[in-house]
PyMOL commands that place a pseudoatom at each C-alpha (Angstrom):
pseudoatom trace, name=CA, resn=ILE, resi=1, chain=A, elem=C, hetatm=0, pos=[-0.100, 0.041, -0.533]
pseudoatom trace, name=CA, resn=THR, resi=2, chain=A, elem=C, hetatm=0, pos=[0.924, 2.964, -0.479]
pseudoatom trace, name=CA, resn=GLY, resi=3, chain=A, elem=C, hetatm=0, pos=[1.482, 6.756, 1.495]
pseudoatom trace, name=CA, resn=LYS, resi=4, chain=A, elem=C, hetatm=0, pos=[-1.567, 7.573, -0.121]
pseudoatom trace, name=CA, resn=GLY, resi=5, chain=A, elem=C, hetatm=0, pos=[-4.057, 4.988, 1.638]
pseudoatom trace, name=CA, resn=GLU, resi=6, chain=A, elem=C, hetatm=0, pos=[-4.317, 3.163, -2.434]
pseudoatom trace, name=CA, resn=LEU, resi=7, chain=A, elem=C, hetatm=0, pos=[-3.261, 0.300, -4.137]
pseudoatom trace, name=CA, resn=THR, resi=8, chain=A, elem=C, hetatm=0, pos=[-0.896, -0.070, -6.606]
pseudoatom trace, name=CA, resn=GLU, resi=9, chain=A, elem=C, hetatm=0, pos=[-1.774, -2.403, -10.023]
pseudoatom trace, name=CA, resn=LYS, resi=10, chain=A, elem=C, hetatm=0, pos=[0.468, -4.935, -8.485]
pseudoatom trace, name=CA, resn=GLU, resi=11, chain=A, elem=C, hetatm=0, pos=[-0.418, -4.718, -4.496]
pseudoatom trace, name=CA, resn=PHE, resi=12, chain=A, elem=C, hetatm=0, pos=[-4.088, -4.932, -6.248]
pseudoatom trace, name=CA, resn=GLU, resi=13, chain=A, elem=C, hetatm=0, pos=[-3.375, -8.550, -8.293]
pseudoatom trace, name=CA, resn=GLU, resi=14, chain=A, elem=C, hetatm=0, pos=[-1.740, -9.963, -5.652]
pseudoatom trace, name=CA, resn=ALA, resi=15, chain=A, elem=C, hetatm=0, pos=[-4.548, -9.177, -3.381]
pseudoatom trace, name=CA, resn=ILE, resi=16, chain=A, elem=C, hetatm=0, pos=[-6.681, -10.574, -5.509]
pseudoatom trace, name=CA, resn=GLU, resi=17, chain=A, elem=C, hetatm=0, pos=[-4.416, -14.317, -6.233]
pseudoatom trace, name=CA, resn=TYR, resi=18, chain=A, elem=C, hetatm=0, pos=[-4.251, -14.755, -2.230]
pseudoatom trace, name=CA, resn=VAL, resi=19, chain=A, elem=C, hetatm=0, pos=[-7.717, -13.707, -2.042]
pseudoatom trace, name=CA, resn=GLN, resi=20, chain=A, elem=C, hetatm=0, pos=[-8.488, -17.210, -4.640]
pseudoatom trace, name=CA, resn=MET, resi=21, chain=A, elem=C, hetatm=0, pos=[-5.705, -19.172, -2.940]
pseudoatom trace, name=CA, resn=LYS, resi=22, chain=A, elem=C, hetatm=0, pos=[-7.758, -18.935, 0.001]
pseudoatom trace, name=CA, resn=ARG, resi=23, chain=A, elem=C, hetatm=0, pos=[-11.395, -19.225, -1.024]
pseudoatom trace, name=CA, resn=ILE, resi=24, chain=A, elem=C, hetatm=0, pos=[-9.275, -22.217, -2.916]
pseudoatom trace, name=CA, resn=GLY, resi=25, chain=A, elem=C, hetatm=0, pos=[-8.513, -23.577, 0.952]
pseudoatom trace, name=CA, resn=THR, resi=26, chain=A, elem=C, hetatm=0, pos=[-11.398, -22.604, 2.119]
pseudoatom trace, name=CA, resn=ALA, resi=27, chain=A, elem=C, hetatm=0, pos=[-13.362, -24.955, -0.296]
pseudoatom trace, name=CA, resn=LEU, resi=28, chain=A, elem=C, hetatm=0, pos=[-11.009, -28.170, -0.240]
pseudoatom trace, name=CA, resn=ASN, resi=29, chain=A, elem=C, hetatm=0, pos=[-11.119, -27.286, 3.740]
pseudoatom trace, name=CA, resn=PHE, resi=30, chain=A, elem=C, hetatm=0, pos=[-15.153, -27.490, 3.489]
pseudoatom trace, name=CA, resn=LEU, resi=31, chain=A, elem=C, hetatm=0, pos=[-15.194, -31.028, 1.891]
pseudoatom trace, name=CA, resn=GLY, resi=32, chain=A, elem=C, hetatm=0, pos=[-12.228, -32.411, 4.207]
pseudoatom trace, name=CA, resn=LEU, resi=33, chain=A, elem=C, hetatm=0, pos=[-9.644, -32.347, 1.428]
pseudoatom trace, name=CA, resn=SER, resi=34, chain=A, elem=C, hetatm=0, pos=[-6.522, -30.538, 2.644]
pseudoatom trace, name=CA, resn=PRO, resi=35, chain=A, elem=C, hetatm=0, pos=[-3.373, -30.028, 0.408]
pseudoatom trace, name=CA, resn=ASN, resi=36, chain=A, elem=C, hetatm=0, pos=[-2.146, -32.617, 2.988]
pseudoatom trace, name=CA, resn=GLN, resi=37, chain=A, elem=C, hetatm=0, pos=[-4.719, -35.154, 2.418]
pseudoatom trace, name=CA, resn=LEU, resi=38, chain=A, elem=C, hetatm=0, pos=[-4.109, -35.081, -1.485]
pseudoatom trace, name=CA, resn=ILE, resi=39, chain=A, elem=C, hetatm=0, pos=[-0.734, -35.609, -1.502]
pseudoatom trace, name=CA, resn=PHE, resi=40, chain=A, elem=C, hetatm=0, pos=[-1.363, -38.372, 0.966]
pseudoatom trace, name=CA, resn=THR, resi=41, chain=A, elem=C, hetatm=0, pos=[-4.360, -39.586, -0.987]
pseudoatom trace, name=CA, resn=PHE, resi=42, chain=A, elem=C, hetatm=0, pos=[-2.559, -39.507, -4.466]
pseudoatom trace, name=CA, resn=ILE, resi=43, chain=A, elem=C, hetatm=0, pos=[1.347, -41.139, -3.168]
pseudoatom trace, name=CA, resn=MET, resi=44, chain=A, elem=C, hetatm=0, pos=[-1.301, -44.140, -2.200]
pseudoatom trace, name=CA, resn=LEU, resi=45, chain=A, elem=C, hetatm=0, pos=[-3.061, -44.446, -4.892]
pseudoatom trace, name=CA, resn=THR, resi=46, chain=A, elem=C, hetatm=0, pos=[0.581, -44.611, -7.484]
pseudoatom trace, name=CA, resn=PHE, resi=47, chain=A, elem=C, hetatm=0, pos=[1.778, -47.232, -5.007]
pseudoatom trace, name=CA, resn=ILE, resi=48, chain=A, elem=C, hetatm=0, pos=[-0.934, -49.619, -5.082]
pseudoatom trace, name=CA, resn=LEU, resi=49, chain=A, elem=C, hetatm=0, pos=[-1.174, -49.688, -8.992]
pseudoatom trace, name=CA, resn=LEU, resi=50, chain=A, elem=C, hetatm=0, pos=[2.417, -49.612, -8.866]
pseudoatom trace, name=CA, resn=PHE, resi=51, chain=A, elem=C, hetatm=0, pos=[1.706, -52.897, -6.796]
pseudoatom trace, name=CA, resn=LEU, resi=52, chain=A, elem=C, hetatm=0, pos=[-1.402, -53.792, -8.974]
pseudoatom trace, name=CA, resn=PHE, resi=53, chain=A, elem=C, hetatm=0, pos=[1.214, -54.054, -12.623]
pseudoatom trace, name=CA, resn=VAL, resi=54, chain=A, elem=C, hetatm=0, pos=[3.870, -55.796, -10.193]
pseudoatom trace, name=CA, resn=PHE, resi=55, chain=A, elem=C, hetatm=0, pos=[1.200, -58.316, -9.721]
pseudoatom trace, name=CA, resn=ILE, resi=56, chain=A, elem=C, hetatm=0, pos=[-0.838, -58.436, -12.554]
pseudoatom trace, name=CA, resn=PHE, resi=57, chain=A, elem=C, hetatm=0, pos=[3.664, -58.468, -13.882]
pseudoatom trace, name=CA, resn=LEU, resi=58, chain=A, elem=C, hetatm=0, pos=[4.749, -61.439, -11.724]
pseudoatom trace, name=CA, resn=GLY, resi=59, chain=A, elem=C, hetatm=0, pos=[1.429, -63.459, -12.295]
pseudoatom trace, name=CA, resn=ILE, resi=60, chain=A, elem=C, hetatm=0, pos=[1.693, -63.072, -15.536]
pseudoatom trace, name=CA, resn=SER, resi=61, chain=A, elem=C, hetatm=0, pos=[5.515, -64.316, -15.505]
pseudoatom trace, name=CA, resn=VAL, resi=62, chain=A, elem=C, hetatm=0, pos=[4.495, -67.228, -13.187]
pseudoatom trace, name=CA, resn=PHE, resi=63, chain=A, elem=C, hetatm=0, pos=[2.357, -69.026, -16.137]
pseudoatom trace, name=CA, resn=SER, resi=64, chain=A, elem=C, hetatm=0, pos=[4.462, -68.215, -18.671]
pseudoatom trace, name=CA, resn=PHE, resi=65, chain=A, elem=C, hetatm=0, pos=[6.545, -71.713, -18.604]
pseudoatom trace, name=CA, resn=GLY, resi=66, chain=A, elem=C, hetatm=0, pos=[6.781, -73.612, -21.758]
pseudoatom trace, name=CA, resn=GLY, resi=67, chain=A, elem=C, hetatm=0, pos=[5.293, -75.960, -22.677]
pseudoatom trace, name=CA, resn=SER, resi=68, chain=A, elem=C, hetatm=0, pos=[1.291, -77.768, -23.383]
pseudoatom trace, name=CA, resn=PHE, resi=69, chain=A, elem=C, hetatm=0, pos=[0.598, -76.539, -19.922]
pseudoatom trace, name=CA, resn=GLY, resi=70, chain=A, elem=C, hetatm=0, pos=[1.778, -73.373, -19.870]
pseudoatom trace, name=CA, resn=SER, resi=71, chain=A, elem=C, hetatm=0, pos=[-0.552, -72.345, -23.146]
pseudoatom trace, name=CA, resn=LEU, resi=72, chain=A, elem=C, hetatm=0, pos=[-3.146, -74.048, -21.532]
pseudoatom trace, name=CA, resn=ILE, resi=73, chain=A, elem=C, hetatm=0, pos=[-2.975, -71.283, -18.596]
pseudoatom trace, name=CA, resn=SER, resi=74, chain=A, elem=C, hetatm=0, pos=[-2.301, -69.201, -20.994]
pseudoatom trace, name=CA, resn=SER, resi=75, chain=A, elem=C, hetatm=0, pos=[-5.108, -69.333, -22.259]
pseudoatom trace, name=CA, resn=LEU, resi=76, chain=A, elem=C, hetatm=0, pos=[-7.507, -70.139, -20.204]
pseudoatom trace, name=CA, resn=LEU, resi=77, chain=A, elem=C, hetatm=0, pos=[-6.562, -66.634, -18.410]
pseudoatom trace, name=CA, resn=PRO, resi=78, chain=A, elem=C, hetatm=0, pos=[-8.254, -64.097, -20.755]
pseudoatom trace, name=CA, resn=ILE, resi=79, chain=A, elem=C, hetatm=0, pos=[-10.927, -66.377, -21.312]
pseudoatom trace, name=CA, resn=SER, resi=80, chain=A, elem=C, hetatm=0, pos=[-11.980, -66.289, -17.155]
pseudoatom trace, name=CA, resn=ALA, resi=81, chain=A, elem=C, hetatm=0, pos=[-11.632, -62.729, -18.184]
pseudoatom trace, name=CA, resn=GLY, resi=82, chain=A, elem=C, hetatm=0, pos=[-13.497, -62.634, -21.345]
pseudoatom trace, name=CA, resn=VAL, resi=83, chain=A, elem=C, hetatm=0, pos=[-16.268, -64.616, -19.683]
pseudoatom trace, name=CA, resn=GLY, resi=84, chain=A, elem=C, hetatm=0, pos=[-16.626, -62.254, -16.072]
pseudoatom trace, name=CA, resn=VAL, resi=85, chain=A, elem=C, hetatm=0, pos=[-16.798, -58.819, -18.628]
pseudoatom trace, name=CA, resn=LEU, resi=86, chain=A, elem=C, hetatm=0, pos=[-19.482, -60.910, -19.901]
pseudoatom trace, name=CA, resn=ARG, resi=87, chain=A, elem=C, hetatm=0, pos=[-21.308, -61.562, -16.900]
pseudoatom trace, name=CA, resn=ASN, resi=88, chain=A, elem=C, hetatm=0, pos=[-21.615, -58.052, -16.414]
pseudoatom trace, name=CA, resn=THR, resi=89, chain=A, elem=C, hetatm=0, pos=[-22.278, -56.499, -19.364]
pseudoatom trace, name=CA, resn=ALA, resi=90, chain=A, elem=C, hetatm=0, pos=[-24.984, -58.581, -20.885]
pseudoatom trace, name=CA, resn=ASP, resi=91, chain=A, elem=C, hetatm=0, pos=[-28.320, -58.696, -19.876]
pseudoatom trace, name=CA, resn=ASN, resi=92, chain=A, elem=C, hetatm=0, pos=[-29.791, -61.612, -21.554]
pseudoatom trace, name=CA, resn=PHE, resi=93, chain=A, elem=C, hetatm=0, pos=[-26.089, -64.319, -21.426]
pseudoatom trace, name=CA, resn=ASN, resi=94, chain=A, elem=C, hetatm=0, pos=[-26.354, -67.516, -20.732]
pseudoatom trace, name=CA, resn=SER, resi=95, chain=A, elem=C, hetatm=0, pos=[-23.415, -67.516, -18.434]
pseudoatom trace, name=CA, resn=GLN, resi=96, chain=A, elem=C, hetatm=0, pos=[-24.149, -71.414, -17.372]
pseudoatom trace, name=CA, resn=GLU, resi=97, chain=A, elem=C, hetatm=0, pos=[-24.305, -72.423, -21.364]
pseudoatom trace, name=CA, resn=TRP, resi=98, chain=A, elem=C, hetatm=0, pos=[-20.893, -70.229, -21.880]
pseudoatom trace, name=CA, resn=LEU, resi=99, chain=A, elem=C, hetatm=0, pos=[-18.809, -71.882, -19.431]
pseudoatom trace, name=CA, resn=LYS, resi=100, chain=A, elem=C, hetatm=0, pos=[-20.566, -75.583, -20.542]
pseudoatom trace, name=CA, resn=LYS, resi=101, chain=A, elem=C, hetatm=0, pos=[-18.453, -74.698, -23.505]
pseudoatom trace, name=CA, resn=ILE, resi=102, chain=A, elem=C, hetatm=0, pos=[-15.116, -73.104, -22.015]
pseudoatom trace, name=CA, resn=GLU, resi=103, chain=A, elem=C, hetatm=0, pos=[-15.085, -76.331, -19.765]
pseudoatom trace, name=CA, resn=ASN, resi=104, chain=A, elem=C, hetatm=0, pos=[-15.598, -78.759, -22.671]
pseudoatom trace, name=CA, resn=ALA, resi=105, chain=A, elem=C, hetatm=0, pos=[-13.038, -77.408, -25.037]
pseudoatom trace, name=CA, resn=VAL, resi=106, chain=A, elem=C, hetatm=0, pos=[-10.199, -77.374, -21.592]
pseudoatom trace, name=CA, resn=GLU, resi=107, chain=A, elem=C, hetatm=0, pos=[-11.073, -80.755, -21.627]
pseudoatom trace, name=CA, resn=GLU, resi=108, chain=A, elem=C, hetatm=0, pos=[-9.904, -81.044, -24.739]
pseudoatom trace, name=CA, resn=VAL, resi=109, chain=A, elem=C, hetatm=0, pos=[-8.018, -79.820, -24.571]
pseudoatom trace, name=CA, resn=VAL, resi=110, chain=A, elem=C, hetatm=0, pos=[-5.580, -81.105, -21.400]
pseudoatom trace, name=CA, resn=GLN, resi=111, chain=A, elem=C, hetatm=0, pos=[-6.371, -84.825, -23.219]
pseudoatom trace, name=CA, resn=ILE, resi=112, chain=A, elem=C, hetatm=0, pos=[-4.394, -83.597, -26.174]
pseudoatom trace, name=CA, resn=ILE, resi=113, chain=A, elem=C, hetatm=0, pos=[-1.870, -83.143, -23.523]
pseudoatom trace, name=CA, resn=GLY, resi=114, chain=A, elem=C, hetatm=0, pos=[-2.423, -86.247, -21.735]
pseudoatom trace, name=CA, resn=GLY, resi=115, chain=A, elem=C, hetatm=0, pos=[-3.389, -84.491, -18.731]
pseudoatom trace, name=CA, resn=GLU, resi=116, chain=A, elem=C, hetatm=0, pos=[-7.242, -85.359, -16.107]
pseudoatom trace, name=CA, resn=VAL, resi=117, chain=A, elem=C, hetatm=0, pos=[-9.229, -82.363, -15.675]
pseudoatom trace, name=CA, resn=GLN, resi=118, chain=A, elem=C, hetatm=0, pos=[-12.028, -82.268, -13.940]
pseudoatom trace, name=CA, resn=PHE, resi=119, chain=A, elem=C, hetatm=0, pos=[-14.862, -79.403, -13.103]
pseudoatom trace, name=CA, resn=SER, resi=120, chain=A, elem=C, hetatm=0, pos=[-17.574, -79.112, -9.790]
pseudoatom trace, name=CA, resn=SER, resi=121, chain=A, elem=C, hetatm=0, pos=[-20.446, -78.760, -11.306]
pseudoatom trace, name=CA, resn=HIS, resi=122, chain=A, elem=C, hetatm=0, pos=[-22.257, -75.672, -10.276]
for i in range(1, 122): cmd.bond("trace and resi %d" % i, "trace and resi %d" % (i + 1))
show_as sticks, trace
zoom trace
C-alpha cells in the first residue's frame, strides 16, 4: 500500500491471487480435503497402482512357462477374464451355457496333452 492508502496494480493482483488461494483452501477444507490429504491420497493411489502392475506382471511371468500346460494356463486367463466381462455386461447372456462350452474346450485340450481335469458341477 502506498502512503496515500491506495493499491498499486501489482499489489492489487497479488491481493486477488491471495484471496483466490484462500477461497480454494477454504473450499478444500470444507470438503475435508486439505493439501496434505490430497498429496497423501495421490501417493497411496500411486503405490496401489504400482503394486497392481507388479502383481499382474509377476502373475504373467509365473504362468508363462513353456510347454502345453503353460499354453493352457495362458489361454485360460483371457478366457476367464472375457467370461467375467460378459457376465457383467450382457443382460441376456447365458453364462452357464458359455461356461459349459469353455469347460468342454478345456477338457478337450487337457485330454490332447494327456492330463486329467475335473470340473465341479454348479
